[in-house]
C-alpha positions as CSV (number, residue, x, y, z in Angstrom):
1,M,-3.8,-18.8,42.6
2,M,-6.3,-17.1,40.4
3,L,-5.4,-13.6,41.7
4,S,-1.7,-14.3,41.0
5,L,-2.5,-15.3,37.4
6,L,-4.7,-12.2,36.8
7,L,-1.9,-10.0,38.5
8,A,0.7,-11.5,36.2
9,L,-1.5,-11.0,33.1
10,L,-2.1,-7.4,34.0
11,I,1.7,-6.8,34.4
12,F,2.3,-8.4,31.1
13,C,-0.4,-6.4,29.3
14,A,1.0,-3.2,30.8
15,F,4.5,-4.2,29.8
16,W,3.4,-5.0,26.2
17,L,1.5,-1.7,25.9
18,S,4.5,0.4,27.2
19,R,6.6,-1.2,24.5
20,L,3.8,-0.6,21.9
21,F,4.0,3.2,22.4
22,S,7.7,3.4,22.9
23,V,10.2,4.6,20.2
24,P,12.7,1.9,19.2
25,A,16.4,2.8,19.8
26,Y,17.2,2.5,16.1
27,Y,14.5,5.0,14.9
28,I,15.9,8.1,13.3
29,Q,13.5,11.0,12.7
30,P,14.0,11.9,9.0
31,E,14.2,15.5,8.0
32,P,12.8,16.2,4.4
33,I,15.1,18.4,2.3
34,S,13.2,20.4,-0.4
35,D,16.0,22.3,-2.0
36,R,15.4,20.4,-5.3
37,Q,19.0,19.4,-5.4
38,V,20.0,15.9,-6.4
39,S,21.6,13.9,-3.4
40,R,25.4,14.3,-3.7
41,Y,25.8,10.9,-2.1
42,L,23.9,9.4,-5.1
43,S,25.5,11.5,-7.8
44,N,29.0,11.9,-6.5
45,K,29.5,8.7,-4.6
46,L,27.3,5.8,-5.4
47,I,27.0,6.1,-9.2
48,P,30.7,7.0,-10.0
49,E,31.9,4.4,-7.6
50,L,29.8,1.7,-9.3
51,H,31.0,2.8,-12.7
52,N,34.7,3.1,-11.8
53,K,35.0,-0.3,-9.9
54,S,33.1,-2.2,-12.5
55,Q,35.4,-1.5,-15.5
56,Y,38.3,-3.5,-14.2
57,G,36.8,-7.0,-14.5
58,L,37.7,-7.8,-10.9
59,P,35.4,-8.7,-7.9
60,F,34.9,-5.7,-5.7
61,D,32.9,-4.6,-2.5
62,Y,30.4,-1.8,-2.9
63,V,29.4,-0.2,0.4
64,I,26.2,1.8,0.9
65,T,26.0,3.7,4.1
66,Q,22.8,4.4,6.2
67,K,23.7,8.1,6.3
68,G,23.9,8.2,2.5
69,V,20.5,6.4,2.1
70,S,18.9,8.8,4.6
71,D,20.1,11.7,2.4
72,I,18.7,10.1,-0.8
73,I,15.4,9.6,1.1
74,A,15.3,13.1,2.5
75,R,15.8,14.7,-1.0
76,H,13.9,12.2,-3.2
77,A,11.0,10.6,-1.3
78,D,7.4,11.8,-2.1
79,F,6.5,12.6,1.4
80,E,2.9,13.5,0.4
81,A,2.4,10.0,-1.1
82,I,3.7,8.5,2.1
83,R,1.3,10.5,4.1
84,R,-1.6,9.4,1.8
85,S,-0.7,5.8,2.4
86,G,-1.2,6.2,6.1
87,F,2.5,6.7,7.1
88,K,5.0,9.5,7.6
89,D,8.6,10.0,8.3
90,I,9.8,6.8,6.6
91,T,13.4,5.9,7.1
92,V,15.8,2.9,6.4
93,V,18.2,1.6,9.1
94,F,20.9,-0.9,8.7
95,V,21.5,-3.3,11.6
96,P,23.5,-6.6,11.6
97,E,21.9,-8.9,9.1
98,E,18.8,-6.9,8.6
99,I,17.3,-3.8,6.9
100,L,14.7,-2.0,9.0
101,L,12.1,-0.1,7.1
102,M,10.6,2.2,9.7
103,S,7.8,4.8,9.7
104,K,5.3,6.5,11.8
105,T,1.5,5.6,11.6
106,R,-1.4,6.9,13.5
107,Y,-3.3,4.7,15.9
108,L,-5.7,5.7,18.8
109,H,-4.8,9.3,18.0
110,M,-1.2,8.7,18.8
111,D,1.9,8.2,16.6
112,L,3.3,4.8,16.6
113,I,6.5,3.5,15.0
114,V,6.1,0.6,12.5
115,T,9.1,-1.5,11.8
116,A,9.4,-4.0,9.0
117,A,12.5,-6.3,9.2
118,I,13.9,-7.3,5.9
119,E,16.8,-9.8,5.4
120,P,18.3,-10.0,1.8
121,G,19.7,-13.2,0.6
122,I,21.2,-15.2,-2.3
123,D,19.5,-18.4,-3.2
124,S,21.2,-21.7,-4.6
125,A,20.6,-20.5,-8.1
126,G,22.3,-17.1,-7.3
127,R,19.1,-15.2,-7.4
128,L,18.4,-12.3,-5.0
129,F,15.5,-12.3,-2.7
130,L,14.2,-10.5,0.4
131,K,13.0,-12.4,3.5
132,S,10.4,-10.6,5.6
133,G,11.0,-10.8,9.2
134,A,9.1,-9.6,12.2
135,I,6.7,-6.6,12.1
136,K,6.7,-4.4,15.2
137,L,4.7,-1.5,16.6
138,G,6.9,0.4,18.9
139,R,9.1,-2.3,20.4
140,S,6.4,-5.0,20.5
141,K,6.0,-7.7,17.9
142,I,2.7,-7.9,16.2
143,P,2.5,-11.3,14.7
144,F,-1.3,-11.4,14.0
145,A,-0.9,-8.0,12.2
146,S,2.1,-8.8,10.2
147,D,0.3,-9.5,6.8
148,V,-1.6,-6.3,7.1
149,A,1.2,-4.2,8.1
150,K,3.4,-5.7,5.3
151,K,0.8,-5.0,2.7
152,R,0.4,-1.4,3.8
153,L,4.1,-0.6,4.3
154,L,5.8,-2.6,1.7
155,Q,3.4,-2.9,-1.2
156,N,3.1,0.9,-1.3
157,F,6.8,1.4,-1.4
158,D,7.1,2.1,-5.1
159,S,4.8,5.1,-4.8
160,F,7.1,6.7,-2.3
161,F,9.5,7.8,-4.9
162,S,8.0,9.6,-7.9
163,E,11.1,10.5,-9.8
164,A,11.6,8.8,-13.3
165,N,15.3,8.1,-12.7
166,F,14.3,5.6,-10.0
167,A,11.8,3.8,-12.0
168,E,14.1,0.8,-12.9
169,A,15.4,0.4,-9.3
170,L,12.0,0.7,-7.8
171,T,10.6,-2.1,-10.2
172,A,13.3,-4.4,-8.9
173,V,12.7,-3.4,-5.3
174,Q,9.0,-4.0,-5.7
175,S,9.5,-7.4,-7.2
176,L,11.6,-8.3,-4.2
177,L,9.1,-7.0,-1.7
178,N,6.5,-9.2,-3.4
179,E,8.8,-12.2,-2.5
180,E,10.1,-12.7,-6.1
181,H,13.6,-14.0,-6.7
182,I,15.5,-11.9,-9.3
183,E,18.8,-12.1,-11.1
184,P,21.1,-9.6,-9.3
185,V,23.0,-8.6,-12.4
186,L,23.8,-5.1,-13.5
187,R,25.2,-4.0,-16.9
188,I,27.7,-1.3,-16.4
189,N,30.2,0.2,-18.9
190,G,29.3,-2.6,-21.3
191,N,30.1,-5.3,-18.6
192,N,27.9,-7.5,-16.5
193,I,28.4,-7.7,-12.7
194,R,26.6,-10.0,-10.5
195,A,25.8,-9.5,-6.7
196,E,27.3,-12.6,-5.1
197,K,27.0,-11.7,-1.4
198,I,25.2,-9.1,0.7
199,T,26.5,-8.3,4.2
200,I,24.7,-5.9,6.5
201,D,26.4,-4.4,9.6
202,H,25.7,-1.5,11.9
203,Q,24.9,1.6,9.5
204,K,26.2,0.1,6.3
205,L,25.4,-2.5,3.7
206,T,28.1,-4.2,1.6
207,I,27.4,-5.9,-1.8
208,H,30.2,-8.1,-3.2
209,F,30.1,-8.0,-6.9
210,V,31.8,-10.4,-9.3
211,P,32.2,-10.0,-13.1
212,E,30.1,-12.1,-15.3
213,G,30.4,-12.9,-19.0
214,D,27.6,-11.9,-21.5
């Protein structure tokens, strides 16, 4: 009986370690782009679409693609600051109902993939918040290390983008990562629009905006 339990424990440990050092299927190796050009997805797609749709005074859906976010990160992330924080190759992945913030970190002289699952939501007062989910190393959940991993990966997020034009957005993101609830209201073209619902599907995030009076 004791031998069987020991064997089962060894098999479980071997399985857990194999998942610890494996690469999650969702992970995408980011390729930094250093041509000093602004992301066209940001300048030609996201910003104009938000301005155009907000001026009609009607509800609208605003879609953000994973590919587009990857381009913004590749062009505007401060990869040196990311390395100084103990991570590298940070990327964002959209899966049903969750945003995965993924990065490599060094452990036992090996690269491990850290994944922080984040689920956005709207509370009963209409305020936006982010619910932190599981922290994983490789494909293994690390419940006892979740607080440490969250602090290292999430609390340094605002230092990963150094450009001034991201300052306002990063302040809002940092508040959300610190588990604050914020009013999801933007003022565009002299009009206020409120994020009423957020839906996350494979490789895309959709925000449903509604007009709001002053």
